[in-house]
C-alpha positions as CSV (number, residue, x, y, z in Angstrom):
1,M,183.2,58.1,65.7
2,E,182.8,55.2,63.3
3,D,183.7,55.8,59.7
4,P,180.5,55.4,57.7
5,T,182.5,54.1,54.7
6,T,183.9,51.2,56.7
7,P,181.8,48.0,56.4
8,R,180.3,46.7,59.7
9,R,181.5,43.4,61.0
10,R,178.9,40.6,61.1
11,T,178.5,38.8,64.5
12,G,177.1,35.5,65.3
13,R,174.1,37.1,67.1
14,G,172.5,38.6,64.1
15,P,170.0,35.8,63.2
16,A,169.0,35.5,66.9
17,L,168.2,39.2,67.2
18,T,166.3,39.1,63.9
19,A,164.2,36.2,65.2
20,C,163.5,38.0,68.5
21,A,162.4,41.2,66.7
22,A,160.1,39.2,64.4
23,A,158.5,37.5,67.5
24,A,158.0,40.9,69.1
25,V,156.3,42.3,66.0
26,L,154.0,39.3,65.8
27,A,153.1,39.5,69.5
28,L,152.4,43.3,69.0
29,L,150.1,42.6,66.0
30,A,148.3,39.9,67.9
31,T,147.7,42.1,70.9
32,G,146.5,45.0,68.7
33,G,144.1,42.7,66.8
34,A,142.6,41.4,70.0
35,R,142.2,44.9,71.3
36,A,140.6,46.1,68.1
37,A,138.2,43.1,68.1
38,G,137.0,43.5,71.7
39,S,135.5,46.6,73.2
40,D,136.4,45.7,76.8
41,A,140.1,45.9,76.4
42,P,141.7,48.1,79.1
43,S,143.2,51.5,78.0
44,G,146.9,51.7,77.7
45,P,148.9,53.4,80.4
46,G,149.7,56.3,78.2
47,E,146.1,57.3,77.6
48,P,144.9,60.5,79.5
49,P,142.2,60.0,82.1
50,A,138.6,61.2,81.5
51,P,138.2,64.9,82.3
52,P,136.5,65.7,85.6
53,V,132.7,66.4,85.4
54,P,131.9,70.0,86.2
55,P,129.5,70.6,89.0
56,V,125.8,71.4,88.3
57,T,124.6,74.9,89.3
58,R,121.2,76.5,89.3
59,Y,120.1,79.9,90.4
60,L,117.5,79.9,93.1
61,A,115.5,82.6,91.2
62,D,114.9,80.0,88.5
63,L,113.1,77.6,90.8
64,E,109.4,77.7,91.6
65,P,108.8,78.0,95.4
66,L,106.5,75.7,97.2
67,D,105.2,78.6,99.3
68,S,106.1,82.3,99.8
69,A,105.1,85.6,101.2
70,G,106.5,88.9,99.8
71,L,108.7,87.1,97.3
72,G,110.3,88.8,94.2
73,T,113.1,87.7,91.8
74,G,115.3,89.5,89.4
75,S,118.1,92.1,89.4
76,A,119.0,93.9,92.7
77,D,121.7,96.2,93.9
78,V,123.1,95.3,97.3
79,N,125.7,97.5,99.0
80,G,126.5,99.2,95.7
81,T,126.9,96.0,93.7
82,P,124.4,94.9,91.0
83,F,123.3,91.3,91.0
84,A,121.3,90.0,88.0
85,R,119.6,86.9,89.4
86,S,118.4,87.5,92.9
87,V,115.7,86.4,95.3
88,F,114.3,89.1,97.6
89,L,111.6,89.4,100.2
90,A,109.6,92.5,101.0
91,V,108.6,93.3,104.6
92,D,107.6,96.2,106.8
93,K,106.8,96.7,110.4
94,G,103.0,96.7,110.1
95,S,101.3,94.6,107.4
96,R,104.0,92.0,106.8
97,P,106.8,91.9,109.4
98,Q,108.1,88.6,108.0
99,G,108.6,87.3,104.5
100,Y,109.7,83.9,103.4
101,A,110.2,81.5,100.5
102,E,110.3,77.7,100.7
103,Y,111.8,75.4,98.1
104,D,111.9,71.7,97.3
105,L,115.5,70.6,96.9
106,G,114.8,66.9,96.4
107,R,118.0,66.0,98.3
108,D,120.0,66.6,95.2
109,W,122.0,69.7,96.1
110,R,125.1,70.2,98.1
111,T,125.8,74.0,98.6
112,L,123.8,77.3,98.5
113,T,126.0,80.4,98.0
114,A,124.7,84.0,98.0
115,T,125.4,87.5,99.0
116,I,122.8,88.7,101.6
117,G,121.9,92.2,102.4
118,L,119.2,94.9,101.9
119,R,118.3,96.1,98.5
120,D,119.8,99.6,98.1
121,D,116.5,101.2,97.3
122,S,115.1,100.1,100.7
123,P,114.1,103.1,102.9
124,T,116.7,104.5,105.4
125,G,116.2,102.9,108.8
126,C,115.5,99.4,107.5
127,E,117.1,96.6,109.5
128,L,116.4,93.0,108.7
129,R,117.2,89.6,110.2
130,F,118.1,87.0,107.5
131,E,117.5,83.4,108.3
132,S,117.9,80.2,106.3
133,A,117.0,76.7,107.3
134,A,117.1,73.2,105.8
135,D,114.5,70.7,107.0
136,G,113.9,72.8,110.0
137,R,117.6,73.0,110.9
138,T,119.0,76.6,111.1
139,L,121.8,77.2,108.7
140,D,122.5,80.9,109.2
141,S,121.1,83.9,111.0
142,E,122.3,87.4,110.5
143,T,120.9,90.9,111.2
144,L,121.9,93.6,108.6
145,G,121.1,97.2,107.8
146,I,121.3,99.4,104.7
147,G,124.8,99.4,103.2
148,E,125.8,96.1,104.8
149,S,126.3,92.7,103.1
150,R,127.8,89.3,103.7
151,Q,128.7,86.3,101.6
152,V,127.4,83.0,102.7
153,A,128.1,79.4,101.7
154,L,125.6,77.0,103.3
155,D,125.7,73.2,103.4
156,V,122.4,71.8,102.1
157,T,123.6,68.3,101.5
158,R,120.7,65.8,101.3
159,A,118.3,68.5,102.3
160,L,114.7,68.2,101.2
161,R,113.3,71.6,102.1
162,L,115.0,75.0,102.0
163,K,113.4,78.0,103.7
164,L,114.7,81.6,103.4
165,Q,113.2,84.2,105.7
166,V,113.6,87.8,106.5
167,T,112.1,89.5,109.6
168,Y,111.7,93.3,110.2
169,A,114.2,94.1,113.0
170,S,114.1,97.9,113.2
171,T,112.2,99.9,115.7
172,T,111.6,102.5,113.1
173,D,108.3,102.3,111.1
174,V,109.4,103.2,107.6
175,T,106.9,104.3,104.9
176,Q,107.8,101.7,102.2
177,Y,108.8,98.1,102.1
178,C,112.3,96.9,103.1
179,H,113.7,94.2,100.7
180,G,116.0,91.5,102.0
181,V,118.0,90.0,99.2
182,W,119.8,86.7,98.6
183,A,121.8,88.1,95.7
184,D,122.7,85.7,92.9
185,A,121.8,82.8,95.2
186,R,122.7,79.5,93.5
187,L,122.7,75.8,94.3
188,T,125.5,73.5,93.5
189,A,125.6,69.7,93.1
190,D,128.2,67.2,92.0
191,A,125.9,65.3,89.7
192,P,126.7,65.0,85.9
193,P,124.8,67.4,83.7
194,D,122.5,64.7,82.4
195,T,121.4,63.5,85.8
196,P,117.8,64.5,86.7
197,I,117.9,67.2,89.4
198,A,114.9,67.8,91.6
199,G,113.9,71.4,92.2
200,R,113.9,72.5,88.5
201,P,111.2,75.0,87.7
202,A,107.8,73.4,87.9
203,T,105.6,73.4,84.8
204,T,102.8,75.8,85.5
205,T,99.2,74.8,84.8
206,A,98.0,78.4,84.7
207,G,98.7,78.8,81.0
208,P,101.2,78.3,78.2
209,A,104.9,78.7,78.8
210,R,106.1,82.3,79.2
211,D,106.3,83.8,75.7
212,D,108.5,86.7,76.7
213,G,111.4,85.1,74.9
214,G,113.7,85.4,77.9
215,D,112.6,89.0,78.6
216,T,114.2,89.5,81.9
217,D,112.6,93.0,82.2
218,T,109.1,91.5,82.1
219,D,110.0,88.8,84.5
220,H,111.6,91.3,86.9
221,W,108.5,93.5,86.6
222,V,106.1,90.7,87.3
223,R,107.9,88.9,90.1
224,G,109.9,91.8,91.6
225,E,107.3,94.6,91.5
226,L,103.8,93.4,90.7
227,F,103.6,90.2,92.8
228,P,104.9,91.8,96.1
229,L,102.6,94.8,95.6
230,L,99.5,92.6,95.1
231,S,100.5,90.5,98.2
232,A,100.8,93.7,100.3
233,V,97.4,95.1,99.0
234,K,95.6,91.8,99.7
235,A,97.1,91.7,103.2
236,D,96.0,95.3,104.0
237,L,92.5,94.8,102.6
238,A,92.1,91.6,104.6
239,A,93.3,93.4,107.8
240,S,91.1,96.4,107.1
241,E,88.0,94.1,107.1
242,A,88.7,93.5,110.8
243,T,90.1,96.9,112.0
244,G,88.4,99.3,109.6
245,Y,89.7,100.8,106.4
246,A,90.6,104.1,108.1
247,A,93.3,102.4,110.2
248,R,95.3,101.4,107.0
249,C,94.3,104.3,104.8
250,D,97.8,105.7,104.5
251,R,99.2,102.4,103.4
252,L,96.4,101.8,100.9
253,Q,97.0,105.3,99.4
254,R,100.8,104.6,99.0
255,E,100.0,101.2,97.5
256,S,97.6,102.8,95.1
257,D,100.3,105.3,93.9
258,H,102.7,102.4,93.6
259,M,100.2,100.5,91.5
260,T,100.0,103.4,89.1
261,D,103.8,103.5,88.8
262,V,103.9,99.7,88.2
263,A,101.3,100.0,85.4
264,L,103.3,102.8,83.7
265,D,106.5,100.8,83.9
266,G,105.1,97.6,82.6
267,P,106.8,96.3,79.4
268,S,103.7,94.4,78.1
269,A,100.6,96.2,76.9
270,P,98.0,93.4,77.9
271,L,99.5,93.2,81.3
272,D,99.7,97.0,81.6
273,N,96.0,97.3,80.8
274,A,95.1,94.5,83.3
275,V,97.1,96.2,86.1
276,S,95.5,99.6,85.3
277,A,92.0,98.0,85.6
278,V,93.0,96.6,89.0
279,G,94.6,99.9,89.9
280,R,91.4,101.9,89.2
281,Y,89.5,100.0,92.0
282,L,92.4,100.4,94.4
283,A,92.4,104.2,93.6
284,L,88.7,104.3,94.6
285,V,89.6,102.4,97.8
286,S,92.3,104.8,98.7
287,A,90.2,107.9,97.8
288,N,87.4,106.9,100.2
289,C,89.2,105.0,103.0
290,G,89.8,108.2,105.1
291,A,86.7,110.3,104.7
292,H,84.2,107.6,103.7
293,P,85.4,104.3,105.1
294,G,81.9,102.8,105.0
295,A,81.8,103.1,101.2
296,V,85.0,101.2,100.6
297,G,83.6,97.7,100.7
298,P,82.2,97.6,97.2
299,Y,85.5,99.0,95.8
300,A,87.5,96.5,97.6
301,A,85.3,93.7,96.2
302,G,85.7,95.3,92.8
303,F,89.5,95.1,93.2
304,A,89.3,91.4,94.1
305,D,87.1,90.7,91.1
306,A,89.4,92.6,88.8
307,V,92.4,90.6,90.0
308,E,90.6,87.3,89.4
309,G,88.7,88.2,86.3
310,T,91.2,90.5,84.4
311,L,94.7,90.3,85.8
312,K,94.9,86.6,86.5
313,P,94.0,85.6,82.9
314,A,96.4,88.2,81.5
315,L,99.2,86.7,83.6
316,A,98.2,83.1,82.7
317,A,98.5,84.1,79.0
318,R,102.2,84.8,79.7
319,G,102.7,81.7,81.7
320,Y,102.6,83.3,85.2
321,E,100.6,81.9,88.0
322,L,99.2,84.5,90.4
323,P,100.5,83.8,94.0
324,G,97.8,82.8,96.5
């Protein structure tokens, strides 16, 4: 090791090295000045690359369908597992053997993932066929019963229309609706977060934006309980006009009982009162459809008037549009 007290020997290359070092410093300063002055200068090789952009996801339950029958959204238990943001379709053997929901994807999504199966509170004996299609092309078809579920990942790249459908597939005629669920169904795209995505919830013209402050209980009650029940009652009343009210009296009586339960469970007083008003006419229908079917017509008309004149405005005040 060199003795630090010993003076170093000068060499003839000292001035040359000093000159080279000075030139290098000047060149470095010039380069840095040019880079600071211009915004288009390339990044240095040591700078980290930009982080990858995370994919965009959106729950199908948050989208407004173009058309539907028997549709509900909200929480659902499937095969013993709870799912908070699900899409489900209510069907039975008689009045509505098939339920569906169709969505506009705007050709902006890549994948649809979900767990499919029957809602655990569906009656024993329910068996449903689950089908999904994009622009008329079948993506998946599966028949499942109570206590069965399956995870699906469907390619919806460049699809414009998505249709989900369940069909009653059991030979047993159960007394309540079977609910086919696309549990926590979500769409995924590769677009950056600030890219406009088609298929976002449409702005309703039925009233102001929902003022439930993100109240998922209200939303589940309206979309998951009230809307499917109203659709079922309307279908049974329409069919009864052709076949007679006595033929569907049992169903109308069950629906009347269910309407009472729905009104009692409602989390919003104005909506509860509106549902109760509608329910009173349905109770008169169910009380007379067996013994006095000829007297049911005015009560059925009163039900329709109460839906349009009382319930519809109450829903609109909370930002909900009554399904057709």
